[in-house]
C-alpha positions in Angstrom: -21.4 21.8 -20.0 -19.2 22.3 -16.8 -19.3 25.5 -14.6 -17.4 28.1 -15.8 -14.6 29.3 -13.9 -12.7 32.7 -13.9 -9.1 33.5 -12.9 -9.1 34.4 -9.5 -5.5 34.2 -8.2 -1.8 33.0 -9.2 0.4 31.6 -6.1 4.1 31.2 -5.9 4.9 28.1 -3.6 7.9 27.4 -2.8 9.1 23.6 -2.1 12.1 22.3 -0.2 14.3 20.0 -2.0 14.4 17.7 -3.3 11.6 17.8 -5.3 10.4 16.9 -8.4 7.1 18.4 -10.2 5.9 15.8 -12.9 6.2 13.0 -10.7 5.0 14.1 -7.8 1.5 15.2 -9.7 1.6 12.8 -12.1 2.8 9.6 -10.5 4.1 7.0 -13.1 1.8 4.4 -12.3 -0.8 6.7 -12.9 -2.4 7.5 -9.6 -4.1 10.8 -9.6 -3.4 13.7 -7.7 -6.1 15.4 -6.9 -9.1 13.2 -9.0 -9.1 11.1 -11.4 -10.7 13.6 -14.3 -7.5 15.9 -14.2 -5.6 16.6 -16.9 -1.8 16.7 -17.1 0.0 17.4 -20.6 3.7 18.9 -21.5 4.9 19.2 -17.7 1.3 21.5 -16.5 -1.4 19.6 -14.3 -5.3 21.3 -15.0 -6.7 19.7 -11.9 -8.9 21.3 -9.1 -10.5 20.9 -5.8 -13.2 22.6 -3.6 -12.4 25.8 -1.0 -15.0 26.4 1.8 -17.4 23.8 -0.7 -17.3 25.6 -4.1 -14.9 24.7 -7.2 -11.7 26.0 -7.8 -9.8 25.2 -10.9 -6.0 24.9 -10.8 -3.7 25.3 -13.2 0.1 24.1 -12.1 3.2 23.8 -13.5 7.3 24.4 -12.4 8.7 27.4 -12.0 12.4 27.9 -11.4 14.1 25.5 -9.2 11.9 24.2 -6.7 8.8 26.7 -7.6 5.5 25.6 -8.3 3.2 28.6 -10.1 -0.2 28.0 -9.2 -3.1 29.9 -11.0 -6.7 29.8 -9.3 -10.3 29.8 -11.1 -13.5 30.4 -9.5 -16.9 31.6 -10.2 -16.6 34.1 -7.6 -13.7 36.2 -6.1 -11.5 33.9 -3.7 -11.2 36.2 -0.4 -8.2 36.1 1.9 -9.0 33.3 4.3 -9.7 31.0 1.2 -6.6 32.6 -0.1 -5.0 31.1 2.7 -6.7 27.9 3.0 -5.8 27.4 -0.4 -2.1 27.8 -0.6 -1.8 25.3 2.4 -3.8 22.5 1.1 -1.9 23.0 -2.2 1.3 23.1 0.3 0.3 19.6 1.8 -0.7 18.0 -1.6 2.5 18.8 -3.2 4.3 16.7 0.4 5.8 20.1 1.3 5.7 18.9 4.5 6.8 15.2 4.0 10.7 13.8 5.6 11.7 13.3 2.2 15.4 13.5 3.1 14.8 11.5 6.1 13.1 8.5 4.1 16.0 8.8 2.0 18.7 8.2 4.8 16.5 5.3 6.1 17.0 3.6 2.4 20.5 3.8 2.4 21.4 0.2 2.8 18.1 -1.3 2.0 18.8 -3.1 -2.0 14.9 -2.3 -3.0 14.5 0.9 -1.5 18.5 1.9 -2.9 16.8 1.5 -6.5 13.3 3.3 -6.2 14.8 6.4 -4.5 17.3 6.0 -7.7 14.9 5.7 -10.3 12.0 8.6 -8.4 14.3 10.9 -6.6 12.3 13.8 -6.1 8.8 12.2 -6.1 6.8 13.7 -2.9 3.5 11.7 -1.7 1.4 14.8 -1.0 -2.6 14.6 -1.3 -5.0 17.5 -1.4 -7.5 17.7 1.3 -10.0 15.4 0.2 -11.4 12.7 1.9 -14.5 11.6 0.4 -12.4 11.1 -3.1 -10.4 8.7 -0.7 -13.4 7.2 0.8 -14.8 6.7 -2.8 -11.5 5.1 -4.6 -11.1 3.0 -1.2 -14.8 1.9 -1.8 -14.8 1.0 -5.2 -11.1 -0.9 -5.0 -12.7 -3.2 -2.7 -12.9 -7.0 -4.1 -12.4 -5.4 -7.3 -9.5 -6.3 -9.8 -8.0 -2.6 -11.5 -10.3 -2.5 -14.5 -13.5 -3.2 -13.3 -12.4 -0.6 -10.0 -11.9 2.3 -13.1 -14.9 1.7 -15.0 -16.9 2.2 -11.4 -15.0 5.3 -11.0 -15.1 6.9 -14.3 -19.0 6.2 -14.0 -19.2 7.8 -10.5 -17.3 10.8 -12.1 -19.2 11.3 -15.4 -22.7 10.6 -13.2 -22.0 12.7 -10.3 -19.0 14.8 -10.3 -19.0 18.5 -10.9 -17.4 19.7 -14.1 -15.7 22.9 -14.1 -14.6 24.4 -17.4 -11.3 26.7 -17.0 -8.2 27.8 -18.9 -9.7 26.3 -22.1 -10.0 22.8 -20.2 -12.4 20.8 -18.7 -12.1 18.9 -15.2 -14.1 16.6 -13.5 -13.8 16.8 -9.6 -15.2 14.4 -7.2 -18.7 14.2 -6.2 -19.3 16.2 -2.7 -20.6 14.0 -0.1 -23.7 15.9 0.3 -24.5 15.2 -3.7 -23.9 11.8 -3.4 -26.0 11.3 -0.3 -29.5 12.8 -2.1 -28.6 9.7 -4.9 -31.0 6.5 -4.6 -29.0 3.6 -3.7 -30.3 2.1 -6.3 -29.1 4.3 -9.0 -25.6 3.9 -7.9 -26.3 -0.3 -8.2 -28.0 0.0 -11.7 -26.7 3.4 -13.3 -23.0 3.5 -12.2 -23.3 -0.6 -11.6 -21.5 -0.8 -8.9 -23.0 -3.4 -6.7 -22.5 -4.2 -3.3 -20.6 -1.2 -3.1 -23.5 1.1 -4.0 -24.9 0.3 -0.5 -21.9 1.1 1.4 -20.8 4.6 -1.1 -24.4 6.1 -0.3 -24.4 5.2 3.6 -20.4 6.4 3.5 -21.7 9.7 1.9 -24.5 10.2 4.4 -22.0 9.3 7.6 -19.3 12.3 5.7 -22.8 15.2 5.8 -23.9 14.3 9.3 -20.0 14.4 10.8 -17.6 15.8 8.6 -14.0 15.5 9.1 -11.4 16.5 7.1 -7.7 15.1 6.3 -6.0 18.0 7.7 -8.0 17.0 11.5 -7.0 13.1 11.0 -3.4 14.3 10.1 -3.8 15.9 13.5 -4.7 12.5 15.1 -2.0 9.8 16.0 -2.5 6.3 14.2 -4.5 4.7 16.5 -6.9 7.8 16.6 -7.1 8.4 13.1 -7.6 4.7 11.8 -10.6 4.3 14.7 -12.5 7.7 13.3 -12.0 7.0 10.0 -13.1 3.5 10.6 -16.2 5.0 11.7 -17.5 5.6 7.7 -19.4 3.0 6.7 -17.4 0.2 4.3 -14.3 1.3 5.4 -12.2 -1.3 7.1 -8.7 -1.5 8.1 -6.9 -2.1 4.3 -9.4 0.6 3.0 -8.3 3.3 6.1 -5.1 2.2 4.6 -5.7 4.0 1.3 -7.4 6.7 2.8 -4.8 7.7 5.3 -1.8 6.9 3.6 0.2 6.3 6.7 0.9 2.8 6.2 1.3 0.0 3.3 -2.3 -1.1 2.6 -1.6 -4.8 1.4 -4.0 -6.7 -0.3 -4.8 -9.7 -2.6 -2.3 -7.8 -5.3 0.3 -5.9 -3.9 1.2 -9.1 -1.2 2.2 -10.9 -4.4 4.2 -8.3 -5.1 5.6 -7.7 -1.7 6.0 -11.4 -1.0 8.0 -12.0 -4.3 9.9 -8.6 -4.1 10.8 -9.2 -0.4 11.1 -13.5 0.0 11.3 -14.7 -3.6 8.7 -16.5 -3.1 5.3 -16.5 -5.0 2.2 -16.8 -2.9 0.0 -20.1 -3.6 -2.9 -18.2 -1.8 -2.3 -14.7 -1.5 -4.6 -13.7 0.7 -4.0 -15.7 3.0 -0.3 -14.1 3.5 -1.6 -10.5 3.4 -0.8 -10.7 7.5 2.4 -12.4 7.6 3.6 -9.9 4.6 2.1 -6.5 7.1 4.3 -8.6 9.6 7.4 -8.6 7.3 7.1 -5.0 5.8 6.7 -3.4 9.3 9.4 -5.3 10.5 12.1 -3.5 7.5 10.5 -0.6 7.4 8.6 0.5 10.1 7.5 4.5 9.6 8.5 4.8 6.3 6.1 1.7 5.7 4.0 3.7 3.7 6.9 5.6 1.4 8.3 2.7 0.9 5.4 0.8 -0.4 4.2 3.8 -2.8 7.9 4.4 -4.1 7.7 1.0 -5.1 4.2 0.4 -6.9 5.1 3.7 -8.9 8.8 2.0 -10.1 7.7 -1.8 -10.9 8.8 -1.5 -14.3 12.4 -0.8 -13.6 12.2 -3.1 -10.6 11.2 -6.0 -12.9 14.6 -5.8 -15.0 16.1 -6.8 -11.6 13.5 -8.6 -9.3 11.0 -11.3 -10.7 7.6 -9.7 -10.4 4.6 -11.4 -12.1 2.2 -9.3 -11.6 2.3 -5.7 -12.7 -1.4 -4.3 -12.1 
């Protein structure tokens, strides 16, 4: 049974145009917004996060225009400071500060980007201030097919996640670094079937307990400093840092095929050997907008496949 949470606060969040609530919180490619254990039904999202170390349940739904209605659920009353943190975290997670209009202006004249912008107009690439969830994801994606990564993520959530019940729903949050730091590496390897990733995940959890850092702190750093700080976390290399930070396109052995076919019209025989070359192509073509372009493309592959030869959709 999950921890029962009660209604604690109602917030109205005003987002800038353009903004599409459903595509922002429930990406077409299946990307979760806060946790893989969230629920999205009939245009409403039930999810959660940690505020000051405490689990908070959330029900998010579109209001009028670009307004988002948020109802928070907690075990105890939320103080003014916690409410302010919740509001700013939600606004950041919904991508309020992203220069979406700037990206759309940049996309004009690029045939690929013009198509994905038209298909996914108003989709903001936001994130909650949940660093450890991104670290778990980055480690479990290493050297694994999507199906295998999904199985490992589900096992970690089922075994160690925080279950919360509110508004007639149950949601599972990512485990905290402190929770996983207390789990033996051998247990992660055997019960969660993580293989060699168990050592990396265990070490990452201990590191973040001893040297905590938040996404907000990382966002305040320039790219070089942020990448360097994230790569201090055990198990996080350059590719994984791209997933954690969301600032540049994290090209791997799968996405290199998609990008090569989309941008060069060639399917690489040896994908891993082409990663560096495709990184250069992506950077030269899209520069500071590479992450936005990458995210839009991966969430529009089914439409793109109607016009481009793309052999790998997952």
